[in-house]
N, C-alpha and C positions, 0 to 999 in steps of 0.2 A: 947309845943304847938305849933299852928297854927300857932302864927301869932310874935314867937319872932322872935330869932338869931337864926340861925343852932351855936348849941359851935364851931365848928373851919368857924369865918365868911372868907369868903374873901377876896382878898392880893389886900390892900389897895396902890391903884400907884400915878404914879404923874402925874399930868398935860402937855401934851404934851411929856410923857415918850410914845413908840414903843413898844410894850411887839408885840414879834414876837413867831405869833402859827403853830403847823403844816407848810404848807408849804406857810401861809398868814401872813401880817401882817394886828396889829388895830392897829390906835392914836386912843390915849385916853381921846386927847381935848374936853373938854366939858365947853364952860363958863367956865374958871379957873375951876372949881368944880372938887376933885377929887371921884374916880367913886371906886364901889369892882370891883376888876375882877372874873371873875368865870368862868373853860372853860370846856366846850363842847364836852366830846370825842360816841362815837357811836363801839355796839359790835355786832358786825356781824352782824350789818346793823339792828340791831332788838334792844337790850335793851341800854340805853343813861346813861355816867353816868360823872357827874357832878364833875369837877375836883376844888379847889381853884389855886391857879393868880399862885401860884409855880411850880402847874404842877403838881404835886405832891401828895399833900393831897387830897382823899375821901374827900366828899360833902354829894352831892346825888348819890342814882340811881333808876334809871327808869325803873323798871318795865313789859314791853310790850306782854302784853296775844294773842295770837292769837283773827281775826274777824271775830265771832261765827256765826251763819249762823239764828241767828235775827238781824244779825247784830249788836251787841251791843259791844264797845269794853272793856276792861278794861281794867286800868292801878296800878299800885301804884306805890306810891313817896317813898322810902327809906331812911336812914340817912345809908349816909355813904357806906353801899355795901347788895349788894344781901339780904345778914341772916340778915341787920341793923333792927330796930324799923321802923314801918312804920310810913308816916308823912305825907302824904294824902289815902286814896283810892277816883279814876276818873272813874267814869263811860258816857259813848257815849250814849246819850238818842238815844233810834229810827232814824230812817231815818228823821235824821236831820246829823248838825255838832256841836248841842250845846252839853255840858257836865259840870257835876257836882263834885263838889269838893271836899271832906266827910273828917273832921278828924275826925277820927274809937277812939281819948281816946275824943271828944266832940261831938259826932254823929250830936250835934242843931246847930252846925259851918256851913253848906250846902253854897255852892258861884255855886252861877250859871253863864256857862257861855256861853252865846251865841253870834253864830255869824252869823252879817247878813255885808247884802254888795252884790253884784254878780261881779261887775265890780270897787268898790273901798272897797274892804272886811277887817270887823276886829272884835275879836275877848270882848266884854266886858261884866266886870261883876262892883262889888257891891264889898269892901270889904272890913277885917272887920271893918274902919276907917272908912263906910258909903260911904266911897270918890269912884264915878263914874271911871272905870278905863278899858283902852281898847289897848292889841296889836292886833298893825296896819302896819301886813305884806306889803315887799316894793313890788307893784305891778306894773311891767313895769314901772320900774326904771333901773338904770347903777348897782344900788347893789340889783336884785333880791335874795331870798331867806332870808335880810334880818328882821329884824321887829320893832317897836318904842312901850318901851309901853307907856301911855298917860295919866294923870292922868289931869281931867276936870272940878273940886274944890276943893279949889273955884275958879280957875282961869286955861284956857290948861297950860300944864304945860307936860316936856318931863323928867318922870325920872328914864327908864329901857327903852333895847337896849340889841336887839343877833341880832352881823356881824359872817356872813356863812364866814370860811377860807378854806370847801372845796367842793367838789363838793354837785349838790342839792342832790346825793341821801345819801352822805354819812351824812352830817348832819353836821361834824365837828364845832364851832365857839369859838364864844365866849359872853357873856354875863358880860354885866357891867348894876354896880347897882350904882345911884346917891342917895346922900339921903334923898327923896322922895320916897324913893321905899326901902331902908334898914329897917326899922322897921316891913316889909313881905315878908323880904328874902323869906320860905317858898312858900308861894304864891305865889311869882310869877317867882320861880322856879320852882315850879311845872305848871301854869296854862304857863312860855312862852315853856316851852316843850312840852306837852300838845300840845294846837297849833302849831307846830314843826308835831308837830305827826300829823295832820289833812291834814295840807297844805299837803304836802311829800304825803302824799296818792292822795289828790288833783290831783299832779300835777302840783303843783307851783312851 
């Protein structure tokens, strides 16, 4: 289900441990909390594969269909592989950078993700827990291409991060997921990957 953990969760790493991914390194220290670690790889500049922290176990595959003539982009997040069960169907809304995420097993589970702010963009949505979240890309910083997932309820809190370890157009890196987000792991991965795809398309 969409609000459940994947059958094989990310590998938990110790605070302060440095993880080597691709040609970069990522420190996992964040207020002494142990995050779940996921490795992101890109296949021929298009499809995404998300691996567990062991960099061996596949967890998700995001299949990206070409942009159609009506400015509509459809994505399918699958469990494990290109032939695995569909976790979410993701559709970009025409003439915007907003998108909807639908759980095919429960079509009433629809999450609307809206992009706002030209100079300080963020992608905002409400989780199945009713709380408000937003992916905030690092714009005009020393870490372009990275993103933070913020939960605003009941107080503002960092619950997940994406750290890029390759060039922008390759978009390889790691997701770090903290306890405030692990209860909706599928949704965090799905929205994070989609936001990455949109930001690349916009040249950020």
